[in-house]
C-alpha positions as CSV (number, residue, x, y, z in Angstrom):
1,X,15.6,13.0,-2.1
2,X,12.6,13.5,0.5
3,X,12.6,17.6,0.7
4,X,12.5,19.8,3.7
5,X,8.8,19.3,3.8
6,X,8.5,15.5,3.6
7,X,7.0,15.9,0.0
8,X,8.9,14.3,-2.3
9,X,8.3,15.9,-6.0
10,X,7.0,13.3,-9.0
11,X,6.1,14.8,-12.1
12,X,4.8,18.3,-11.4
13,X,3.3,16.7,-8.5
14,X,4.8,17.6,-4.6
15,X,3.2,14.5,-2.7
16,X,3.2,14.7,1.4
17,X,4.7,11.7,3.1
18,X,2.3,10.9,6.3
19,X,3.3,10.5,9.1
20,X,5.1,6.7,10.7
21,X,5.9,4.9,13.0
22,X,8.9,4.3,11.9
23,X,10.5,7.7,11.6
24,X,9.5,11.4,13.0
25,X,9.8,12.3,9.5
26,X,11.6,11.4,6.0
27,X,13.9,15.0,5.3
28,X,17.1,14.1,3.2
29,X,16.3,10.3,2.8
30,X,16.7,8.8,-0.9
31,X,13.4,7.0,-2.1
32,X,11.9,5.4,-5.1
33,X,8.7,6.3,-6.4
34,X,6.8,3.9,-8.5
35,X,3.9,4.5,-11.2
36,X,1.7,1.4,-11.8
37,X,-0.8,0.5,-14.4
38,X,-3.8,0.8,-12.6
39,X,-2.3,4.9,-11.8
40,X,-1.6,4.8,-8.4
41,X,1.9,5.3,-7.1
42,X,3.7,3.7,-4.5
43,X,6.9,5.2,-2.6
44,X,9.1,3.3,-0.6
45,X,11.8,3.4,1.3
46,X,15.5,3.0,0.7
47,X,15.1,-0.6,2.8
48,X,12.1,-0.9,-0.1
49,X,9.5,-0.2,2.9
50,X,6.1,1.3,1.7
51,X,5.3,4.5,2.9
52,X,2.9,5.7,1.0
53,X,0.4,4.2,-2.1
54,X,-1.6,7.2,-3.6
């Protein structure tokens, strides 16, 4: 779940979600994180839209 400061915790890190034209914020939204073999992370919203790739 996205924290009140619009961040997601993963493996000891806090990832800040960037601004989106879809919503003003993602506070309390359940998201899915994907860690790809090349080391990139993707944060996906419930509708599985990609919110962020790092």
